[in-house]
Backbone as CSV, one residue per row, in Angstrom:
resi,resn,N_x,N_y,N_z,CA_x,CA_y,CA_z,C_x,C_y,C_z
1,MET,-0.956,16.747,-17.359,-0.659,15.461,-16.831,-1.302,14.048,-17.770
2,LYS,-0.283,13.071,-18.031,-0.490,12.185,-19.056,-1.183,11.320,-18.670
3,ASP,-1.818,10.211,-19.416,-2.811,9.317,-19.354,-2.423,8.333,-18.305
4,TYR,-1.318,8.053,-18.530,-0.374,6.858,-17.491,0.021,7.578,-16.046
5,ALA,0.504,8.825,-15.973,0.694,9.006,-15.006,-0.728,9.313,-14.132
6,LEU,-1.836,9.754,-14.831,-3.190,10.049,-14.271,-3.700,8.655,-13.525
7,TRP,-3.317,7.583,-14.293,-3.833,6.327,-13.761,-3.007,5.866,-12.672
8,PHE,-1.803,6.157,-12.691,-0.776,5.775,-11.676,-1.384,6.402,-10.175
9,ARG,-1.596,7.965,-10.443,-2.477,8.546,-9.559,-3.437,8.029,-8.607
10,ARG,-4.521,7.494,-9.710,-5.660,6.791,-9.085,-5.285,5.628,-8.589
11,MET,-4.386,4.652,-9.169,-4.335,3.417,-8.507,-3.414,3.628,-7.115
12,VAL,-2.594,4.760,-7.201,-2.068,5.083,-5.881,-3.048,5.369,-4.665
13,LEU,-3.955,6.164,-5.112,-5.033,6.738,-3.879,-6.070,5.740,-3.733
14,LEU,-6.232,4.867,-4.845,-7.172,3.720,-4.222,-6.424,2.776,-3.408
15,GLY,-5.240,2.459,-3.763,-4.556,1.879,-2.584,-4.263,2.309,-1.149
16,VAL,-4.129,3.842,-1.004,-4.091,4.405,0.111,-5.600,4.251,0.625
17,ALA,-6.790,4.235,0.168,-7.999,4.122,0.517,-7.936,2.635,1.067
18,VAL,-7.630,2.045,0.301,-7.900,0.382,1.056,-6.940,0.124,2.059
19,ASN,-5.665,0.661,2.369,-4.837,0.569,3.362,-5.435,1.448,4.592
20,LEU,-6.192,2.469,4.341,-6.933,3.176,5.589,-8.274,2.388,5.937
21,LEU,-8.672,1.767,4.897,-10.321,0.871,5.266,-9.583,0.033,6.381
22,LEU,-8.461,-0.888,6.174,-7.970,-1.775,7.275,-7.431,-0.903,8.345
23,ALA,-6.608,0.107,7.885,-5.604,0.333,9.065,-6.026,1.150,10.164
24,ILE,-7.027,1.935,9.687,-7.798,2.919,10.889,-8.582,2.011,11.650
25,PRO,-9.317,1.149,11.647,-10.252,0.293,12.374,-8.822,-0.385,13.336
26,GLY,-7.750,-1.190,12.399,-6.698,-1.636,13.251,-5.920,-0.881,14.344
27,VAL,-6.223,0.364,14.343,-5.774,1.088,15.148,-6.412,1.038,16.789
28,PHE,-7.573,0.863,16.445,-8.607,0.966,17.657,-9.104,-0.684,18.028
29,VAL,-9.177,-1.127,17.197,-9.724,-2.641,17.267,-9.005,-3.506,16.485
30,PRO,-7.747,-3.499,16.824,-6.790,-4.797,16.038,-7.279,-6.146,16.262
31,ASN,-8.032,-6.712,16.935,-8.059,-8.037,17.005,-9.565,-8.091,16.123
32,THR,-10.068,-7.557,15.815,-11.431,-7.614,14.993,-11.028,-7.635,13.846
33,VAL,-9.662,-6.644,13.324,-9.125,-6.684,11.832,-8.572,-7.953,11.717
34,ILE,-7.658,-8.321,12.888,-7.284,-9.807,12.710,-8.127,-11.061,12.311
35,ALA,-9.246,-11.190,13.111,-10.221,-11.866,12.656,-10.808,-11.818,11.359
36,LEU,-10.948,-10.700,11.077,-11.767,-10.326,9.503,-11.179,-10.904,8.570
37,VAL,-9.600,-10.778,9.056,-8.780,-11.627,7.501,-8.310,-12.963,7.981
38,GLY,-8.794,-13.582,9.033,-8.801,-14.950,9.365,-7.704,-15.342,10.544
39,GLY,-7.022,-14.588,10.975,-6.133,-14.394,12.141,-6.615,-14.746,13.148
40,THR,-5.760,-14.870,14.375,-6.028,-15.295,15.666,-5.620,-13.999,16.497
41,ALA,-6.717,-13.781,17.373,-6.571,-12.941,18.397,-5.244,-12.869,19.019
42,VAL,-4.606,-11.465,19.473,-3.392,-11.816,20.449,-3.620,-11.148,21.724
43,ALA,-3.029,-11.641,22.740,-3.194,-11.055,23.981,-2.916,-9.474,24.452
44,ASN,-1.796,-9.278,23.561,-1.232,-7.881,23.450,-1.500,-7.245,22.223
45,ALA,-2.357,-6.366,22.485,-2.763,-5.827,20.797,-2.157,-4.651,20.553
46,VAL,-1.231,-4.105,21.417,-0.655,-2.845,21.072,0.319,-2.987,19.717
47,TRP,0.942,-4.066,19.749,1.972,-4.034,18.425,0.981,-4.124,17.020
48,PRO,-0.316,-4.982,16.759,-0.893,-4.591,15.921,-1.511,-3.382,15.757
49,ALA,-1.851,-3.089,16.504,-2.421,-1.432,16.719,-1.245,-0.521,15.962
50,PHE,-0.266,-0.555,16.869,1.031,0.453,16.229,1.076,0.147,14.455
51,ALA,1.119,-1.067,14.132,1.440,-1.605,13.038,0.453,-0.699,11.922
52,SER,-0.689,-0.675,12.507,-1.974,-0.260,11.873,-1.612,1.523,11.581
53,LEU,-1.196,1.597,12.459,-0.798,3.227,12.674,0.769,3.737,11.549
54,LEU,1.273,2.706,11.667,2.511,2.846,10.632,1.847,2.785,9.264
55,ILE,1.008,1.980,9.019,0.464,1.361,7.563,-0.392,3.111,7.136
56,ILE,-0.827,3.800,7.959,-1.435,4.982,7.952,-0.654,5.897,7.724
57,LEU,0.375,6.180,8.413,1.618,7.149,8.063,2.320,6.780,6.652
58,LEU,2.522,5.794,6.608,3.084,5.333,5.077,2.115,5.501,4.173
59,SER,1.103,5.101,4.128,0.033,5.698,3.005,-0.058,7.036,2.739
60,LEU,0.452,7.873,3.876,0.364,9.393,3.632,1.536,9.912,2.695
61,PHE,2.838,9.288,2.796,3.751,9.371,1.915,3.525,9.099,0.705
62,TYR,2.588,8.179,0.216,2.177,7.843,-1.200,1.719,8.412,-1.661
63,VAL,0.650,9.187,-0.854,0.006,10.490,-1.665,0.832,11.723,-2.205
64,VAL,2.128,12.003,-1.873,3.005,12.722,-2.275,3.378,12.065,-3.593
65,ALA,3.592,10.985,-3.855,4.002,10.482,-5.371,2.941,10.241,-6.034
66,ALA,1.580,10.036,-5.411,0.425,10.049,-6.605,0.052,11.440,-7.212
67,PHE,0.531,12.948,-6.471,0.249,13.819,-7.007,1.145,14.407,-8.114
68,ASP,2.173,13.867,-7.792,3.723,14.511,-8.897,4.658,13.587,-8.946
69,PRO,4.137,12.458,-9.489,5.479,11.241,-9.865,6.608,11.512,-9.975
70,PHE,6.254,12.499,-11.476,7.786,13.052,-11.857,8.581,13.685,-10.752
71,ARG,7.958,14.996,-10.449,8.773,15.575,-9.414,9.322,14.896,-8.234
72,TYR,8.472,13.855,-7.647,9.282,13.004,-6.405,9.317,11.390,-6.819
73,LEU,10.003,11.380,-7.876,10.195,9.883,-8.630,10.701,9.166,-7.589
74,PRO,11.639,9.137,-7.003,12.140,8.509,-5.794,11.075,7.898,-4.951
75,VAL,10.069,9.031,-4.534,9.087,8.430,-3.665,8.108,7.830,-4.127
76,ALA,7.906,8.035,-5.706,7.059,7.299,-6.400,7.702,5.840,-6.699
77,TRP,8.799,5.615,-6.897,9.614,4.404,-7.042,9.363,3.588,-5.550
78,LEU,9.561,4.299,-4.717,9.359,3.713,-3.329,8.094,2.984,-2.898
79,THR,6.868,3.694,-3.165,5.657,3.626,-3.096,5.292,2.051,-3.789
80,VAL,5.846,2.068,-5.023,5.958,0.822,-5.886,6.593,-0.291,-5.030
81,ALA,8.004,0.091,-4.507,8.898,-0.796,-3.829,8.298,-1.200,-2.516
82,ALA,7.502,-0.409,-1.946,6.834,-0.715,-0.679,5.980,-2.051,-0.866
83,ARG,5.284,-1.604,-1.889,4.006,-2.741,-1.870,4.759,-4.201,-2.101
84,PHE,5.932,-4.240,-2.887,6.556,-5.546,-2.998,7.160,-6.304,-1.585
85,ALA,7.748,-4.973,-0.930,7.965,-5.659,0.464,7.063,-6.185,1.261
86,GLY,5.715,-5.465,0.975,4.944,-6.338,1.818,4.471,-7.591,1.129
87,VAL,4.686,-7.819,-0.032,4.071,-9.152,-0.728,5.133,-10.268,-0.177
88,CYS,6.400,-9.559,-0.019,7.489,-10.718,0.589,7.213,-10.723,1.910
89,PHE,6.889,-9.876,2.684,6.688,-10.120,4.294,5.555,-11.000,4.409
90,PHE,4.545,-10.733,3.689,3.376,-11.747,3.930,3.675,-13.091,3.373
91,LEU,4.360,-13.217,1.970,4.394,-14.353,1.571,5.325,-15.522,2.300
92,VAL,6.479,-14.727,2.635,7.773,-15.683,3.472,7.547,-15.972,4.990
93,LEU,7.143,-14.791,5.438,7.079,-14.736,6.973,5.774,-14.963,7.529
94,HIS,4.541,-14.706,7.091,3.378,-14.830,7.411,2.399,-14.901,6.479
95,PRO,2.607,-16.348,5.961,1.627,-16.844,4.721,-0.010,-17.033,5.251
96,GLN,-0.319,-16.993,6.389,-1.517,-17.089,7.098,-2.282,-15.567,6.851
97,TYR,-1.708,-14.824,6.402,-2.132,-13.318,6.213,-2.141,-13.125,4.362
98,LEU,-2.307,-14.151,3.615,-2.354,-14.055,2.171,-3.208,-12.766,1.438
99,LEU,-4.319,-12.310,2.116,-4.957,-11.375,1.451,-4.314,-10.118,1.489
100,PHE,-3.323,-9.777,2.756,-2.344,-8.427,2.549,-1.707,-8.782,1.780
101,ALA,-0.887,-10.070,1.240,0.139,-10.335,0.247,-0.612,-10.042,-1.227
102,PHE,-1.623,-10.522,-1.622,-2.659,-9.978,-2.719,-2.888,-8.743,-2.677
103,ILE,-3.148,-8.117,-1.788,-3.321,-6.586,-2.049,-2.083,-5.974,-2.473
104,ASP,-1.135,-6.099,-1.578,0.138,-5.506,-1.909,0.455,-5.863,-3.394
105,LEU,0.113,-7.058,-3.664,0.586,-7.532,-4.925,0.089,-6.932,-6.249
106,PHE,-1.441,-6.947,-5.899,-2.278,-6.353,-7.089,-1.802,-4.564,-7.369
107,PHE,-1.584,-3.907,-6.192,-1.376,-2.572,-6.059,0.177,-2.265,-6.624
108,GLY,1.023,-3.322,-6.340,2.463,-3.183,-6.640,2.535,-3.597,-8.186
109,LEU,2.032,-4.530,-8.771,2.177,-4.519,-10.303,1.420,-3.304,-10.903
110,SER,0.104,-2.966,-10.662,-0.290,-2.086,-11.387,0.195,-0.617,-11.155
111,GLN,0.554,-0.399,-10.125,1.308,1.122,-9.488,2.627,0.814,-10.392
112,GLY,3.713,-0.320,-10.585,4.668,-0.438,-11.197,4.814,-0.177,-12.691
113,VAL,3.846,-1.037,-13.238,3.376,-0.909,-14.664,2.997,0.657,-14.938
114,LEU,2.267,0.858,-14.569,1.589,2.298,-14.842,2.926,3.517,-14.659
115,LEU,3.616,3.284,-13.682,4.580,4.493,-13.397,5.894,3.989,-14.534
116,LEU,6.013,2.901,-14.939,7.011,2.845,-16.469,6.319,3.393,-17.418
117,LEU,5.054,3.043,-17.396,4.472,3.735,-18.688,4.309,5.052,-18.941
118,ALA,4.141,5.447,-17.756,4.159,7.264,-17.487,5.283,7.966,-17.689
119,LEU,6.408,7.326,-17.569,7.609,7.693,-17.779,8.431,7.408,-18.871
120,ARG,7.595,6.540,-19.636,8.191,6.436,-21.074,7.254,7.359,-22.104
121,GLN,6.192,7.767,-21.520,5.277,8.880,-22.438,6.106,10.079,-22.173
122,PRO,6.098,10.712,-23.489,6.658,12.334,-23.728,5.688,13.115,-22.931
123,ARG,6.548,14.069,-22.317,5.843,14.828,-21.446,5.839,16.162,-21.717
124,LEU,4.719,17.159,-21.661,4.658,18.484,-22.628,4.700,19.564,-21.589
């Protein structure tokens, strides 16, 4: 695996780790995570908890792209696109959670650039 593909893998896996750091507690204590990022507690925490579960599941799909972005190229591109979807969601619909937008922006930009560079490198 070439250098850029290796760095793409590392950035995707780091992004998965960050997702899991927020999402796993979010399944069990969603109001605590909401308060941690500056939000207001909700009366019915089932939906934030379920959203956290979905982030965990989405992150598992990212792992496929991390280990072989060339073989699973559509999944690799969807990994990048999902980050930018998160940026749009939090910037436009819920700007009170800018931390989530910035996390997705950081990983979306870095993963997108690394994937483009990996695809331009000759493979042996």
